[in-house]
N, C-alpha and C positions, 0 to 999 in steps of 0.2 A: 591699300595700306591704311586702315582706319586708325585714327589718332587714339592712343591709349591714355587714359587718365591716371593709371597707376601701373606703368610697365615694370617688368622684372620684379614681381611681388615677392619672389623667393630666390635668393642668390646663394650659391654654394661655393665654398672655397676649400679645395683639397689641400691639406697640409701633411707634412711627413716628419715634423720635428726639426727641420732645417730652417735657417734664416732665409734661404733662397725661396722656399715655398711661402714663407710669411710675408714676403714682399708684395704678394697679391692682396693682402688684407686691407691696406689703406685704400686701394682702388675700389674694392668691393664695398667698403663702408661709406665711401664718398657717394657712390652711386645709390646705395641703400638710403642714405639720409635724404637725398634729393627726391627719390621715388617713394619714400616711406615704406621701404621693403624690409623683409626679414632676411637675416644672414645666418647661415649655418656653416660652422667650421667642421670639416669631416676628416678624420684620420682613419686609415684602413690598417688594422692590426694584422701583421703577418706572423704566424706562429713560427717558432724556431724549427730547424730541421728535426725530423722525427728519428729517434733512436730505436733501432730494431731490438737491441739487447734489453731484456726485461729489467735488468738492474739499473738501467738509465731512465726508466719510465718516471720515477719519482723526481729525478733531477729535471727531466724535460718539463714536467708539470710545474715545478717550482720556478723554472726560468720563464716559462710562458706567462705565468701569473704575475711575476715580477715586472716583466716588460709591459704587460697590459696595464698594470697599476701605474707605472711610470707614464705611459701614454695618456691615460685618463687624467693624471695630475698635470701633465703638460697642456692638455686641452683646457682644463679648468683654469690654469693660469692665464692662458690666452684670452679666455672669455672675461675673466676678472679684469684683465688689463684694459680691455675695450668696453667694459660694461658701463662706465660713466658716460660714454658717448652714445651707446646704442640701447642701453636698458635691456628690457626683456626681448627686444627684437633680435638679439644676438644669442644663438644657442650653439651647441656642439653635439657631435655624435661620434662614437667609435664603431666602425664596422669591422667585419672579419672576413678574410678571403683574399684572393688575388686582387691587388689594387685596381687594375684597369677594368676588369669585368665586373667586379663588385660595385664600383662606382657607376658604371654604365647601366647596371640593373637598378641601382638605388635611386638615381637621379630622376627617372621618369615616375617612379612610384611616389617620390616625395614632392612631385609637382614643382620641381625646380625650373625656373625660367631663364636663368643665366648662370653660367659657370665662369668663375674668374680664377685663373691659376698662372703660375710662372713657368717659363721655359728657360733653358740655358742658351743664351744668344750665340756663343761661339760654336757650339756643337749642334745648333738647330734643335730638333726634337729627339736627339739621340741620347741625351742624358738618361741614365738608367731608370730612375724612378719618375722624375718629372717628365722626361722625354717619352718613354713608352706609354705612360698614362695619358699624357696630352694627346699623343698621336691616336691612341685608341678612342678617346672621347670625341675627338674631331671627326673620326670616321663613323662613329655609331650614334651619336646623340642628335636629336632633332631640336635641340635648343642651342642658342649661340654660346660659343666658348671664347672668352676674352683672354688672350694670351699676353702675359706681361714678360718682357725680357728681363731676366733677373740680373742683378748686379753681382759683384764679387762677394764671396762668403764674408760675413761680418760687416758689410757696408750697410749704411742706413738708406732705406728707400724713401725718396721724397716725391710724393705724388702731388702734382700741381694741377691736375685736370687737363682738359683740352678744350680749345675753342675753334679748332679747325679739323675737320674729318675728311680724309681722302678715300674715295671709293672708286677703284678701277672698274670700268665696265667694258664689255666686249660686244655689246649688242644682243646678248642672249638673256632669256628669262632666268636662267640659272644665276647669272651674275647679279641680276636685279633682285634676287631673293635676299641679298644682304641689305637692301634698302630699308626694309621694315624695322629690324632692330636698330639700325643706324639712325633712322629718323626719331625713334623713341629716345635714344641717347642724346641726340642733338637737341631735342626739346627739353630734356632735363637740364642740360648745361648751357643752353642758349648758344649752341655751336653752329658754325657755318659748314655746310657739306660741299665739298668740291668733287665733282664727278670728272673722271679723266678717262679718255679713250686714246690709247696709243695706236697710231696707224702705221703699219709697216710699209715702207716704200715699195712700190711695184718694180720688180727687177725686169730689166730689158731682156727679152728673149732673143738669142742669137741663133743663126743658122750657118753652120752646124752648132749644136749646143756646146758651150765652153764650160770647163769645170768651175770657174769663178765668175761672179757677176761682172759685167762690163759697164754697168751703169744702171740708172733708174729711170723709169718712164714717168716723167713729171706730170704728164696729162692724166694718166691713170691714177697716180698718187693723189693728185688734186681732187679727182672724182671721189676717191675713197675718203679723203679728208672732209669734203663737203657733206657726204652721206653721214659721216660720224658726227659732224657738227649739228646736222638736222636732228639726228637721233638724240644727242645730248640735250638739245634745246627742248625737245618734247618731254624728256624726263624731268628737266629742271622746271618746266611749266607745271607739271603734275605736283612737284614738291611745293612750289609756290602757292598752289591752290590749297595746300594744307598749312599755310603760314610757316613754312620751313625755309630758312635762309639757305640758298643753294646756288651754285654756279657750275658751268661746264667748261672743260678745257680739253682741246684736241691737240695732241702732240705727235709729230712724225718722228719715228725712230725705230731702229732695227732691234735694239736690245730692250725689250719691253720692261723687264724687271728693273734693269739699271735706270731706265728713264723714270719709272715710278719712284724708285728710291731717291734719286737725285731731286725729283720734284718735291717729295715729302720733306727733304732736308731744306731745300731752298725756300719753301713756302711756310715753314714752321708748323707743319702738320703735327697734331698731337695723337691722332689715331688713324689707323687704316682698317678697312673692312673688306672681306672677300667671302665668296661662297664656295661650297664644295659639294660634289656628289657623295663623297665619303666612301665609295666602294673599294678603292684601293689605296687607302692612306692619302698622304698629301700629293701623290702623283696625279690625282684626279681632281685637284682644286680647280677653281674657275678658269684660270689661264694655264692649267697644266703645271709644268715645271716652273713657270713664272711665279705662281703663287707660293710654291715651295720656297723659292728664293726670297720672296717677300717675308715669309714667316721667319726664315733663318736670319736674314740680314737686317730687318727693320729695327730701327733704334727706338721706335714707339710701339705702344700696344697694338695688337692686331686682333680684330674681332672676326672669328671664323664662323660662318653660318652654313648649316646643312639644311637645305629647304625641305619642307614637309611635302611639297607638291611632287607628284609622280608624273613622269612623262612630260616634262617641261618642253614647250615648243618655242622655236625662235620667233621673237616678236619685233625685232628691229627692222629698220629699213635697209640695214646692211645685209647683203646677200653674198 
């Protein structure tokens, strides 16, 4: 994980004309100012339904051009609003096509290094535009996607930054793939990274087997905890060698997602980061359904990273 002198040189923020999508802009601009990056606001124009009857062709064209003109005016207004802060580093673009696939093709070609966008917290990634687009980008992009939980329509987004970053690790190289972009963010804002490994208690095996656990094997659980602590200690030492403030925390608990969410609230965490294979949406995130719960329920931004490495191997002491 080499230290980058100018991380995230190009940041993209998808917008759709709503105040929900715009809530990602302050976050992107703050990161851009710290990293001296460029920011591009992108809106994907969707043509109105096509009329089959010839007599409606002229109306279709007129409506499409009117909508396109309004969208360009909307983007121009956003850029002018933030131009005093960003200068020429802030630009915009209107694309055409299905939003999700259009963005996933455009982002690599435009050399974007970070995507910042909002999701609707209550419904996870199910919100029609923001939801489906965010889900598709998380599954397909090989650049980090910073998901911001949007507030209610019309509310004012107050971005205060973050000084504590929580990174759940499970001992796999896949999970550690989130560390590179996280360390870059931590260096930008002088944040402390907290690595957490949730150790599941070892269930006592009964003979004959019973349908419900009858207790936990404290000895085996302690062995798992010690192995997790050794693993986190190694990762923390690697981060310290890069002059990154970091600490490790091992927690014993059965509900992994709940433990992480409670920890984030109690520790005042400002950002969480997770990694994903991306092959089957959020069901294949670092900790499977656990990561899906984190994205849906987290009250803080979540950085989702899809590693570029193929054939990741297990590197931890935990077996």
